Legacy VTK file of the C-alpha trace (Angstrom):
# vtk DataFile Version 3.0
C-alpha trace
ASCII
DATASET POLYDATA
POINTS 794 float
-156.466 26.675 190.725
-156.073 29.858 193.416
-153.535 31.339 191.453
-155.755 31.020 188.539
-158.789 32.632 190.073
-156.777 35.167 191.806
-155.425 35.941 188.003
-158.963 36.348 187.094
-159.646 38.909 189.376
-157.114 41.214 188.674
-158.073 40.964 184.984
-161.270 41.569 185.785
-160.385 44.699 188.075
-158.200 45.641 185.201
-160.974 45.616 183.102
-163.473 47.048 185.396
-161.429 50.167 186.010
-160.654 50.408 181.847
-164.654 50.764 181.867
-164.560 53.461 184.499
-162.255 55.738 183.006
-163.586 55.241 179.556
-167.016 56.165 180.409
-165.972 59.054 182.651
-164.134 60.609 179.577
-167.138 60.090 177.473
-169.220 61.866 180.155
-166.684 64.173 180.189
-166.307 65.028 176.346
-170.436 65.077 176.428
-170.476 67.273 178.926
-168.022 69.767 177.116
-169.872 69.559 174.197
-173.088 70.477 175.968
-171.049 73.552 177.518
-170.118 74.834 173.981
-173.358 74.272 172.602
-174.863 76.820 175.035
-171.681 78.855 176.793
-171.720 82.151 178.139
-168.115 84.227 178.082
-167.775 87.023 181.044
-164.974 88.730 178.583
-163.788 88.490 174.942
-159.936 88.781 174.662
-158.285 89.738 170.778
-154.938 88.682 170.036
-152.887 89.369 167.261
-154.397 92.298 165.869
-151.791 95.326 164.986
-153.620 97.623 162.737
-157.454 97.159 163.290
-159.282 98.218 166.803
-159.866 95.468 169.069
-163.088 97.252 169.677
-163.952 96.762 165.713
-163.632 93.065 165.898
-165.665 92.363 169.244
-168.437 94.117 167.306
-168.021 92.407 164.132
-168.096 88.620 165.469
-171.554 88.687 167.246
-171.121 87.490 170.445
-171.646 89.533 173.305
-170.498 88.471 176.730
-173.132 87.440 179.089
-174.960 85.621 176.664
-175.299 82.280 175.426
-173.582 81.524 172.290
-173.326 78.114 170.341
-170.808 76.243 168.112
-173.214 77.813 164.762
-172.590 81.331 166.726
-168.954 80.841 166.153
-169.103 79.235 163.110
-170.475 82.568 161.666
-168.282 85.163 163.881
-165.472 83.373 161.910
-167.035 84.141 158.290
-167.979 87.707 159.272
-163.992 88.173 160.043
-162.552 86.819 157.202
-165.720 88.747 155.139
-164.268 91.867 156.163
-161.046 91.340 153.385
-159.138 91.911 156.734
-157.693 88.748 158.024
-155.612 85.846 156.367
-156.701 83.546 159.262
-159.542 83.565 162.105
-159.158 81.088 165.373
-161.855 81.386 168.091
-161.067 79.205 171.373
-162.556 79.400 174.723
-160.121 79.659 177.603
-162.091 79.424 180.985
-164.828 82.588 181.244
-162.911 84.091 178.197
-163.701 83.861 174.400
-160.134 84.464 172.544
-160.197 85.832 168.723
-156.887 84.931 167.232
-156.645 86.812 163.827
-153.306 87.455 161.339
-153.823 90.924 159.784
-153.662 90.565 156.160
-150.384 93.433 154.859
-151.223 96.631 153.673
-150.518 97.226 150.043
-148.616 100.653 150.134
-148.028 100.819 146.095
-149.197 98.336 143.333
-146.168 99.289 140.536
-145.412 97.477 136.959
-142.457 96.606 135.050
-141.470 95.948 131.593
-145.692 97.396 130.383
-144.964 99.211 127.016
-147.955 98.671 124.982
-150.227 99.125 127.997
-149.731 101.922 130.354
-149.432 101.613 134.164
-152.871 103.453 134.596
-154.849 101.491 132.000
-153.673 98.248 133.810
-154.130 99.561 137.675
-157.865 100.128 136.788
-158.009 96.483 135.880
-156.670 94.625 139.277
-157.741 94.264 142.460
-154.564 95.229 144.469
-155.133 98.939 145.196
-152.994 101.202 147.212
-154.089 101.596 151.226
-156.151 98.005 150.356
-155.108 94.539 151.659
-152.576 92.109 150.349
-153.525 88.455 149.584
-151.813 86.329 147.380
-154.963 84.936 146.069
-155.725 88.358 144.405
-152.035 88.974 143.131
-152.294 85.632 141.307
-155.873 86.855 139.874
-154.537 90.328 138.934
-151.393 88.174 137.128
-153.906 86.898 135.306
-156.259 89.301 134.647
-152.784 91.503 133.026
-152.145 88.438 130.812
-155.850 88.584 129.472
-155.064 92.068 129.105
-152.127 91.632 126.545
-153.914 88.971 124.943
-156.944 91.049 123.992
-154.568 93.815 122.168
-152.449 90.605 120.210
-150.139 89.561 122.865
-151.016 85.811 123.456
-147.360 84.732 124.701
-147.444 87.538 127.707
-145.583 86.864 130.503
-146.798 88.279 134.046
-145.175 87.453 137.288
-145.173 89.257 140.905
-143.054 90.060 143.625
-143.581 90.981 147.286
-141.625 93.508 148.984
-141.778 94.078 152.400
-141.740 97.438 154.038
-142.144 96.640 157.746
-144.981 97.239 159.900
-146.874 95.022 157.852
-146.753 97.062 154.781
-145.925 95.469 150.959
-145.324 96.885 147.436
-146.605 94.875 145.061
-144.660 94.935 141.800
-145.595 92.785 138.777
-142.989 92.001 135.654
-144.361 91.960 132.670
-142.621 90.230 129.420
-144.976 91.198 126.868
-143.463 89.190 123.947
-144.077 89.051 120.481
-147.773 90.170 118.697
-149.614 87.531 117.716
-150.888 87.847 114.460
-153.829 86.300 112.601
-152.576 84.230 109.280
-155.687 83.229 107.806
-159.043 82.971 107.901
-161.338 80.210 105.996
-164.543 78.851 105.733
-166.027 75.310 105.200
-169.364 74.415 103.587
-169.654 77.936 101.579
-170.904 77.951 98.181
-173.479 81.072 97.796
-170.550 83.534 99.299
-166.801 83.476 98.366
-164.313 83.356 101.666
-163.213 87.081 100.566
-167.402 87.964 100.932
-167.507 86.218 104.248
-164.361 87.851 105.637
-165.672 91.166 105.163
-168.672 90.744 106.941
-167.135 89.907 109.865
-164.320 92.249 112.016
-161.870 90.086 112.654
-159.444 90.231 109.649
-156.122 88.714 108.488
-152.924 90.720 109.550
-151.393 92.508 106.955
-149.817 95.964 106.095
-152.263 98.759 107.771
-152.485 95.735 110.847
-150.980 97.849 113.038
-153.015 100.640 113.238
-156.325 99.494 112.512
-155.502 96.588 115.684
-158.304 94.379 113.810
-156.317 91.296 113.492
-156.403 90.036 117.315
-157.903 87.096 117.703
-160.292 87.263 120.463
-162.938 84.340 121.670
-165.658 86.816 122.211
-164.951 88.651 119.018
-165.034 85.171 117.161
-168.878 84.518 119.261
-169.853 88.082 117.644
-168.558 87.256 114.110
-170.690 84.128 114.631
-173.538 86.276 115.078
-172.740 88.733 112.188
-172.516 85.542 109.679
-175.978 84.856 110.936
-177.554 88.019 110.268
-175.658 88.304 106.783
-177.353 84.586 105.636
-180.719 85.291 107.511
-181.240 88.612 105.974
-180.523 87.251 102.363
-182.805 84.520 102.745
-180.789 81.567 104.158
-183.097 80.966 107.389
-181.752 77.363 107.864
-178.293 78.747 107.902
-176.075 77.906 111.089
-172.734 78.072 112.151
-171.389 74.312 112.703
-168.182 75.448 114.892
-165.375 78.045 114.778
-162.014 77.250 115.974
-158.964 78.869 116.640
-155.525 76.848 116.044
-152.437 79.033 117.082
-149.159 77.886 115.346
-146.329 78.375 117.397
-143.718 79.032 114.811
-145.142 81.825 112.906
-146.727 83.256 116.170
-150.191 83.326 114.538
-153.654 82.014 114.551
-155.352 80.067 111.815
-159.410 80.753 111.921
-161.780 78.534 110.603
-165.826 78.653 110.271
-167.725 75.525 109.602
-170.809 76.922 108.124
-173.952 75.113 106.698
-176.021 77.315 104.440
-178.839 75.814 103.937
-181.447 76.685 100.862
-182.533 79.780 100.308
-185.935 81.037 100.863
-188.421 83.965 99.819
-191.435 84.681 101.444
-194.755 83.050 101.158
-198.179 84.646 101.818
-197.900 86.881 104.917
-200.856 87.508 106.966
-201.785 89.471 110.232
-204.192 88.125 112.886
-205.637 89.269 116.025
-207.432 87.649 118.859
-207.231 90.844 121.053
-210.831 92.512 120.988
-211.293 95.871 119.238
-207.440 95.492 117.605
-208.431 94.301 113.798
-205.978 92.751 111.563
-206.627 95.964 108.928
-205.706 98.286 111.077
-201.868 96.883 111.307
-201.320 95.822 107.867
-199.418 98.985 106.956
-197.201 98.416 109.032
-195.754 95.153 107.483
-192.153 95.394 106.278
-192.062 92.021 104.761
-193.550 91.530 101.665
-194.786 87.787 99.274
-191.673 87.377 96.677
-188.791 89.030 98.593
-186.302 87.073 99.777
-186.439 86.202 103.641
-184.635 88.673 105.704
-185.245 88.112 109.658
-184.255 91.999 109.628
-187.599 92.795 107.771
-189.315 90.374 110.081
-187.888 92.470 113.049
-189.115 95.739 111.709
-192.392 94.367 111.484
-192.661 92.980 114.847
-191.642 96.114 115.831
-193.579 98.137 113.890
-197.043 95.979 115.254
-195.812 96.366 118.914
-195.612 100.043 118.342
-198.978 100.416 116.631
-200.917 98.309 119.072
-199.115 100.286 121.912
-200.143 103.562 120.288
-204.062 102.229 120.525
-203.857 101.633 123.782
-203.004 97.665 124.047
-199.758 97.827 125.694
-199.863 94.233 126.844
-200.405 93.157 123.031
-198.067 90.509 121.888
-196.839 89.999 118.429
-195.420 86.516 117.550
-194.489 85.744 113.907
-195.418 81.594 112.954
-193.556 80.920 109.441
-194.210 77.450 107.438
-192.085 76.382 105.687
-192.855 75.242 101.963
-189.306 73.196 100.798
-190.740 72.156 97.678
-191.523 76.091 96.229
-188.562 77.367 98.368
-190.829 79.699 100.517
-191.612 80.625 104.138
-195.418 82.046 104.375
-195.282 84.191 107.643
-198.243 85.120 110.043
-197.923 87.449 112.599
-200.383 86.286 115.778
-201.423 89.431 118.010
-202.401 87.891 121.131
-203.114 89.249 124.760
-199.997 88.786 126.438
-199.320 88.130 130.206
-199.455 91.650 132.137
-196.429 91.586 133.524
-195.095 95.064 134.672
-191.035 96.373 134.991
-190.039 96.371 138.597
-186.683 97.857 138.065
-183.652 97.910 135.981
-180.385 97.071 137.232
-177.279 97.900 135.273
-173.930 96.385 135.692
-170.425 96.491 134.084
-170.340 100.274 133.583
-167.638 101.684 135.275
-167.483 104.655 133.011
-170.736 105.580 131.826
-173.661 107.132 133.929
-176.599 104.981 134.587
-178.712 107.834 133.281
-176.932 107.179 129.804
-178.001 103.814 129.476
-181.352 104.201 130.764
-182.957 106.449 128.132
-182.139 104.219 125.513
-185.324 102.668 127.230
-188.608 103.663 125.732
-189.648 101.700 128.653
-188.860 102.575 132.596
-189.721 101.139 136.166
-193.528 100.207 136.290
-194.064 100.367 132.611
-195.471 97.247 130.649
-192.825 94.626 129.830
-192.497 94.465 125.992
-189.778 92.444 124.538
-189.592 93.824 121.393
-188.978 97.327 122.893
-186.197 95.821 124.699
-184.489 94.537 122.126
-184.722 98.013 120.135
-182.873 99.543 123.279
-180.193 96.599 122.936
-179.870 98.010 119.487
-179.674 101.619 120.381
-176.884 100.627 123.009
-174.980 98.791 120.616
-175.317 101.768 118.552
-173.874 103.865 120.484
-170.482 102.438 120.099
-169.859 102.604 124.013
-169.661 98.879 124.694
-167.815 96.068 122.997
-170.653 93.965 124.522
-174.467 94.276 125.350
-176.649 92.026 127.159
-179.991 92.219 128.427
-181.895 89.343 130.658
-185.026 89.101 132.940
-185.012 88.195 136.483
-188.171 87.121 138.758
-189.404 90.147 140.459
-190.472 90.613 144.032
-194.180 90.004 142.337
-195.224 87.130 139.880
-196.172 89.812 137.464
-193.278 91.766 138.227
-189.896 91.221 136.382
-186.147 92.357 136.740
-184.556 93.907 133.644
-180.726 93.221 134.074
-178.734 94.784 131.450
-174.756 93.540 131.855
-172.440 95.994 129.603
-168.778 95.972 128.835
-167.053 99.399 127.786
-164.716 99.900 125.587
-162.517 103.021 124.642
-164.118 105.766 123.514
-161.465 108.190 123.218
-159.942 108.896 119.802
-156.291 110.540 118.843
-155.468 110.817 115.166
-153.257 112.195 112.770
-153.324 112.157 109.174
-151.873 113.456 106.204
-152.837 113.493 102.132
-152.614 115.384 98.792
-155.628 116.967 97.057
-155.697 117.797 93.636
-157.389 120.291 91.791
-155.165 123.314 92.148
-156.433 126.538 93.849
-156.032 127.016 98.143
-156.715 123.458 99.062
-154.214 121.678 96.589
-151.101 119.815 97.428
-150.316 118.368 100.850
-151.910 118.691 103.604
-151.727 117.525 107.476
-154.742 117.024 110.170
-154.993 116.222 113.252
-157.812 115.694 115.916
-158.896 114.752 119.337
-162.341 113.405 119.984
-164.339 112.054 122.776
-167.678 110.299 122.007
-168.171 109.650 125.565
-166.961 112.204 127.390
-166.623 112.089 131.388
-169.271 109.139 131.050
-172.780 111.279 130.067
-173.012 110.182 126.346
-171.588 114.059 124.890
-169.184 114.198 122.008
-166.534 116.511 121.498
-163.983 116.920 118.806
-160.931 119.562 118.370
-159.320 119.584 115.182
-156.838 121.150 113.127
-155.105 120.979 109.640
-154.182 122.232 106.246
-151.716 122.459 103.522
-149.663 124.890 101.622
-152.284 127.362 100.977
-154.938 126.514 103.544
-155.629 126.464 107.375
-158.563 124.871 109.430
-159.653 124.886 112.856
-162.446 123.352 114.610
-164.076 122.658 117.830
-167.453 120.938 118.357
-169.734 119.717 121.028
-172.957 117.573 120.877
-175.482 116.779 123.923
-177.504 113.655 122.113
-180.230 114.232 125.032
-180.710 117.967 125.320
-183.173 118.582 128.283
-183.654 114.729 129.173
-185.229 114.290 125.525
-184.107 112.501 122.739
-183.035 116.186 120.609
-179.785 116.549 120.130
-178.167 120.150 120.586
-174.747 121.335 119.749
-172.182 123.973 118.858
-169.203 124.356 116.330
-166.892 126.969 116.216
-164.050 127.310 113.268
-161.811 129.006 111.495
-160.755 128.664 107.916
-157.970 130.111 105.555
-157.394 130.421 102.013
-154.770 131.846 100.064
-155.021 132.341 96.025
-152.498 133.783 93.870
-153.946 137.398 94.279
-155.485 137.071 97.650
-156.529 135.265 101.011
-159.772 134.710 102.548
-160.140 134.454 106.423
-163.599 132.879 107.783
-164.700 133.029 111.388
-167.701 131.470 112.646
-169.644 129.347 114.670
-173.179 127.101 114.516
-175.813 126.461 117.482
-177.624 122.983 116.035
-180.603 121.234 117.300
-181.923 117.588 116.220
-184.737 115.766 116.606
-185.470 112.311 115.053
-189.368 111.792 113.590
-189.331 108.261 112.930
-186.582 105.241 112.770
-184.837 106.897 109.994
-186.206 110.065 109.286
-184.971 113.179 111.312
-184.668 116.932 111.024
-181.793 119.866 112.005
-182.383 123.133 112.969
-179.230 125.545 113.267
-178.018 129.330 113.585
-175.494 130.304 111.596
-173.077 133.063 112.321
-169.708 133.803 110.197
-167.492 136.977 109.276
-165.482 136.825 106.498
-162.401 138.879 105.610
-160.539 139.352 102.095
-157.336 141.021 101.894
-154.749 141.548 98.785
-151.826 139.290 98.350
-148.653 141.052 99.842
-146.917 140.728 96.367
-149.852 142.518 94.706
-149.852 145.804 97.040
-145.753 145.808 96.663
-146.115 145.665 92.842
-148.512 148.689 93.143
-150.840 149.456 90.445
-150.490 149.177 86.701
-148.153 146.141 86.223
-149.302 143.383 84.598
-149.354 140.850 87.370
-151.282 143.515 89.799
-154.133 143.270 91.480
-156.007 145.876 90.014
-155.359 144.206 86.288
-158.720 142.567 84.972
-157.136 139.986 83.145
-155.523 138.831 86.816
-158.148 139.295 88.891
-161.803 139.466 88.287
-163.295 143.411 89.377
-165.970 141.423 90.436
-163.863 140.021 93.103
-162.306 143.328 93.616
-165.572 144.658 94.093
-166.087 142.035 97.051
-162.611 142.281 98.977
-163.218 146.383 98.658
-166.181 146.102 100.742
-164.061 144.898 103.812
-165.511 142.619 106.470
-168.524 140.689 105.675
-170.862 138.962 107.958
-173.651 136.403 107.411
-176.397 135.639 109.748
-178.490 132.580 108.476
-180.849 130.453 109.972
-180.883 126.418 108.262
-183.260 123.839 108.766
-182.347 120.164 107.027
-184.566 117.111 106.561
-182.432 113.728 106.386
-183.452 110.502 105.404
-180.801 107.779 106.141
-181.272 103.880 105.595
-177.745 103.146 105.374
-176.585 100.204 106.357
-172.508 101.312 106.840
-171.977 104.636 106.971
-168.173 103.977 106.235
-168.468 101.351 104.004
-172.403 101.471 102.385
-173.891 98.767 100.432
-177.543 98.999 100.653
-179.639 102.172 101.621
-180.700 105.681 100.671
-179.753 108.640 102.211
-181.211 112.045 101.405
-181.147 115.191 102.755
-183.050 118.349 101.609
-181.855 121.951 103.604
-182.710 125.414 103.670
-180.994 128.146 104.506
-181.750 131.484 104.890
-179.559 134.798 105.781
-180.889 138.277 106.771
-181.437 138.011 110.149
-178.849 140.797 110.696
-175.348 140.737 108.943
-174.628 141.976 105.179
-176.085 138.658 103.356
-179.874 138.528 102.360
-180.192 135.475 100.221
-181.997 131.925 100.567
-180.392 129.294 99.546
-182.011 125.235 98.554
-179.948 122.309 98.467
-181.009 118.712 98.004
-178.857 115.544 97.716
-179.149 111.899 97.930
-177.284 108.791 97.306
-178.633 104.964 96.994
-176.928 102.085 97.140
-178.547 98.518 96.337
-176.335 95.028 95.821
-176.353 93.996 92.086
-174.933 90.748 92.114
-174.894 89.868 95.931
-172.780 87.111 95.242
-169.986 88.998 93.568
-170.215 92.165 96.377
-171.212 94.339 93.004
-173.162 97.409 94.403
-174.768 99.851 92.529
-174.986 103.833 93.429
-176.936 106.329 92.009
-176.522 109.847 93.124
-178.451 113.076 92.570
-177.876 116.802 93.570
-179.797 120.162 93.285
-179.095 123.958 94.317
-180.263 127.376 94.051
-179.377 130.132 95.706
-181.603 133.129 95.327
-180.755 137.401 96.823
-184.318 138.893 98.049
-184.726 142.535 99.169
-182.349 144.977 98.528
-179.371 142.805 99.048
-177.673 141.276 95.924
-175.503 138.242 95.559
-171.674 138.583 95.949
-169.042 136.664 93.946
-168.440 134.580 97.065
-171.928 133.669 97.373
-172.674 131.496 94.547
-172.065 127.985 94.410
-168.836 126.708 92.780
-168.286 123.316 90.822
-166.230 120.314 92.501
-165.343 116.798 92.337
-168.314 116.134 94.416
-170.890 117.804 91.911
-168.766 115.776 88.583
-165.325 114.503 88.371
-162.608 114.805 85.514
-162.765 119.081 86.220
-160.719 121.014 88.295
-162.130 122.930 91.344
-163.915 126.047 90.122
-163.521 124.805 86.791
-166.821 124.843 85.204
-170.067 127.330 85.107
-170.454 130.905 84.049
-167.043 132.982 83.786
-165.447 136.523 83.717
-164.556 136.985 79.629
-162.029 139.914 81.298
-159.772 137.215 83.181
-156.983 135.140 81.736
-158.402 131.684 81.423
-156.606 129.657 83.897
-156.613 132.318 86.825
-158.313 131.598 89.976
-160.816 133.878 89.533
-161.683 133.101 85.956
-164.867 131.172 86.746
-167.167 133.275 89.153
-169.994 130.361 90.063
-173.722 130.061 89.382
-176.826 129.974 91.497
-178.046 127.028 90.345
-176.831 123.745 89.797
-178.063 120.201 89.034
-176.068 116.909 89.409
-176.059 113.152 88.662
-173.866 109.854 89.287
-174.101 106.327 88.444
-171.532 103.992 89.579
-170.951 100.025 90.198
-168.510 99.274 92.727
-166.471 95.677 92.829
-164.091 94.239 94.954
-160.165 93.914 93.552
-159.419 90.431 93.973
-155.420 90.763 93.349
-155.688 92.569 96.569
-156.711 91.352 99.975
-159.587 92.442 101.636
-157.655 93.371 104.887
-156.159 96.221 103.273
-159.559 97.696 102.643
-159.620 97.971 98.936
-162.218 98.030 96.033
-162.769 99.437 92.637
-165.326 101.158 91.160
-166.383 102.349 87.683
-168.818 105.760 87.386
-170.512 108.283 84.592
-171.363 111.664 85.896
-173.344 114.623 84.411
-174.139 118.238 86.259
-174.852 121.742 85.270
-174.054 124.981 87.042
-175.739 128.251 85.867
-177.138 131.385 86.203
-175.269 134.648 87.265
-176.548 138.057 87.848
-172.993 139.819 87.576
-172.922 141.926 85.067
-170.658 140.833 81.963
-170.585 137.587 83.319
-170.235 134.673 80.332
-171.593 131.116 80.004
-174.828 131.460 82.415
-177.035 129.172 80.068
-177.454 125.457 81.603
-174.670 123.929 79.707
-174.799 120.047 80.639
-171.004 118.196 81.017
-170.178 114.949 81.195
-167.589 112.276 82.165
-166.889 108.792 82.801
-163.776 107.159 84.902
-162.448 104.449 87.419
-161.646 104.829 91.175
-160.012 102.663 93.636
-161.714 102.989 96.957
-159.576 102.735 100.259
-161.054 102.062 103.566
-157.987 103.266 105.283
-157.823 103.886 109.049
-158.411 107.502 108.161
-161.655 107.237 106.867
-162.760 105.828 103.337
-160.762 107.386 100.643
-160.531 107.178 96.929
-158.715 108.141 94.132
-160.932 108.840 90.651
-159.418 109.104 87.226
-162.162 110.526 85.407
-162.358 111.812 81.343
-164.847 114.383 80.293
-166.445 113.341 77.193
-168.829 116.213 76.806
-167.796 119.709 78.256
-167.319 123.960 77.089
-164.457 125.703 75.961
-164.021 127.784 79.382
-164.004 124.865 81.508
-160.687 123.496 83.134
-160.255 119.946 83.441
-158.692 117.896 85.407
-158.364 113.943 85.409
-157.063 112.640 88.822
-158.706 113.879 91.993
-158.625 112.563 95.661
-160.651 112.813 98.577
-162.800 111.671 100.776
-164.980 108.586 99.910
-168.249 108.720 101.154
-169.232 112.456 102.452
-173.407 112.283 103.303
LINES 1 795
794 0 1 2 3 4 5 6 7 8 9 10 11 12 13 14 15 16 17 18 19 20 21 22 23 24 25 26 27 28 29 30 31 32 33 34 35 36 37 38 39 40 41 42 43 44 45 46 47 48 49 50 51 52 53 54 55 56 57 58 59 60 61 62 63 64 65 66 67 68 69 70 71 72 73 74 75 76 77 78 79 80 81 82 83 84 85 86 87 88 89 90 91 92 93 94 95 96 97 98 99 100 101 102 103 104 105 106 107 108 109 110 111 112 113 114 115 116 117 118 119 120 121 122 123 124 125 126 127 128 129 130 131 132 133 134 135 136 137 138 139 140 141 142 143 144 145 146 147 148 149 150 151 152 153 154 155 156 157 158 159 160 161 162 163 164 165 166 167 168 169 170 171 172 173 174 175 176 177 178 179 180 181 182 183 184 185 186 187 188 189 190 191 192 193 194 195 196 197 198 199 200 201 202 203 204 205 206 207 208 209 210 211 212 213 214 215 216 217 218 219 220 221 222 223 224 225 226 227 228 229 230 231 232 233 234 235 236 237 238 239 240 241 242 243 244 245 246 247 248 249 250 251 252 253 254 255 256 257 258 259 260 261 262 263 264 265 266 267 268 269 270 271 272 273 274 275 276 277 278 279 280 281 282 283 284 285 286 287 288 289 290 291 292 293 294 295 296 297 298 299 300 301 302 303 304 305 306 307 308 309 310 311 312 313 314 315 316 317 318 319 320 321 322 323 324 325 326 327 328 329 330 331 332 333 334 335 336 337 338 339 340 341 342 343 344 345 346 347 348 349 350 351 352 353 354 355 356 357 358 359 360 361 362 363 364 365 366 367 368 369 370 371 372 373 374 375 376 377 378 379 380 381 382 383 384 385 386 387 388 389 390 391 392 393 394 395 396 397 398 399 400 401 402 403 404 405 406 407 408 409 410 411 412 413 414 415 416 417 418 419 420 421 422 423 424 425 426 427 428 429 430 431 432 433 434 435 436 437 438 439 440 441 442 443 444 445 446 447 448 449 450 451 452 453 454 455 456 457 458 459 460 461 462 463 464 465 466 467 468 469 470 471 472 473 474 475 476 477 478 479 480 481 482 483 484 485 486 487 488 489 490 491 492 493 494 495 496 497 498 499 500 501 502 503 504 505 506 507 508 509 510 511 512 513 514 515 516 517 518 519 520 521 522 523 524 525 526 527 528 529 530 531 532 533 534 535 536 537 538 539 540 541 542 543 544 545 546 547 548 549 550 551 552 553 554 555 556 557 558 559 560 561 562 563 564 565 566 567 568 569 570 571 572 573 574 575 576 577 578 579 580 581 582 583 584 585 586 587 588 589 590 591 592 593 594 595 596 597 598 599 600 601 602 603 604 605 606 607 608 609 610 611 612 613 614 615 616 617 618 619 620 621 622 623 624 625 626 627 628 629 630 631 632 633 634 635 636 637 638 639 640 641 642 643 644 645 646 647 648 649 650 651 652 653 654 655 656 657 658 659 660 661 662 663 664 665 666 667 668 669 670 671 672 673 674 675 676 677 678 679 680 681 682 683 684 685 686 687 688 689 690 691 692 693 694 695 696 697 698 699 700 701 702 703 704 705 706 707 708 709 710 711 712 713 714 715 716 717 718 719 720 721 722 723 724 725 726 727 728 729 730 731 732 733 734 735 736 737 738 739 740 741 742 743 744 745 746 747 748 749 750 751 752 753 754 755 756 757 758 759 760 761 762 763 764 765 766 767 768 769 770 771 772 773 774 775 776 777 778 779 780 781 782 783 784 785 786 787 788 789 790 791 792 793
């Protein structure tokens, strides 16, 4: 019993001792925490730094000797040091009266190198990666940069590109980062299919989207590259295509891209639901704004009862109504369209309701993503600025303007709350694209004369020069008997206003059978928009012309059958003009231009009209007034079959005044732009003393009229990715009037021809080959059935 009692006492003593120890430890722990929550140190020691100055580190942690600090202050100090991007690791501990800050510095990048890259240049890749010379290195940034390079290759059709990196230690905490690129093969697009379409064929819809199937010219056009963002843009293009043609219920169910590893090509499929086709029913305007009546605004309606429903027409009406209301002093008037579908009659009645919108103002405009384009180039496309009333319609118009600049792949405009309830912030996000162009092309021009035969042309252009939105172009080219050089510069916003200003300097030389010409000149021009489709241009033009006899004429002497003074070879009127020596023309011109063409490169609807007046006589030798007008109207004939109709009209007249007389070189000359089926300068007044067929046979005319009717259609046997279309046409023209003594054929006589064409939307611009057979002509005319040239020349 005594032994048990002793044992119990010993166990109790041990337990009590253990409890005291544990309690003491708890007290000690509590005391430590309490000290950490309200500690004071008398110095801060920095360890591990080799490049960053210790004082810089002390200044960044925010803890000062002699002042209280807590665990929260330590955490904040660690975040600050990590936030500098200079350290891979940071540790802060207290040792007695000192706070010890231990850091591991990132290595410094000496160089960023690229190996194995051929398709993308070093400077292009260097602009996209985060790691830069003299910056900090981290493996996370290197991994991210490798992925960025892979995405860059995917955007140029190299989906299977492999990118790795290696780090070379140079000592003294410096490294070289080398990205190794295996570019792989070019990924193509083998098929683009549509499911659910019945109104329009696959080939018609493939023409709507920007993504194309791989073809013979894909290596040059680069439009057969799969890109998820481009696919989203193609979905939007399909929506707008259908919405503007009456299909208000259209939707894209899905778009998918399947990669075939065997062929290294994508198979793209769009699943769509076309829905019902509608026409506009009744169209009304209702206004709840006091003083703003519907009658005042009705003239701005672009939608009319009975026409096929068009989302673009509704948008144009919204814009017109909003601008008209703002002009009348109702800045906060809000226009809202309300559609009422009648499924039985397939109509949509639209009511444009005008209410007093919320009084919201634009606090500021934030622009993001523009590393090259200056901010003001983007801001000037907005008709609103900071402090103005917020108007969603005007914002959307600015978005369309920015997209039309063709400086950006995507443009997104969003709103964010401002500092006050009635303030909003406009956030403009852009992704820039390459705006420089280097082109080299060649061709063959028919028609004889100095422009005939093979020719080459090269140009360098930049439409966003130095990010200022300015356009420059330097071009040169020519053929066997011609040389052309030109330099152009355009500032689209002269003096900060929506007025374009620019100049052109050019030099053209031509060699004829018996003489050659040299034309040097320049133009200073100003353009001013008047309305959405109407603009005007004013220019001053100065030209110096020199004409010289061909050396063979000079060497042959006078009196021979092929000498220059033989009237049968060279018209005496041309001889007189050459003998006058250098001829200068100083003129001013004004043009009125109306343009609603949907696509300048491949037009299908719209009107282009140009009326120009040029008066020469402000100094110089020429004294005449010239008037020219031309217009082209495109209209879809059968939209489902992609049949497009074209009607073109043109006219011109030149008249001398004062003591001036028209030279033979001042007259209009026939060309394939006037009528096809005839040689260049192959119709109109002529010199009966010259042998028929010589370059100087036709003298040109003072007046011309021309007209053309054409139907364009797809060529089903050719892939649309090649860009070929066909056309059938009928042309008519007359060129008459000439005051030169002895000229014949000066009466108005009409010529007419009919033919067919192949139109090619080539990478060098729209080209076409025409075959025309004249069925009404004069005996003096020179016929040429084939011609080759530009397709659309507005």
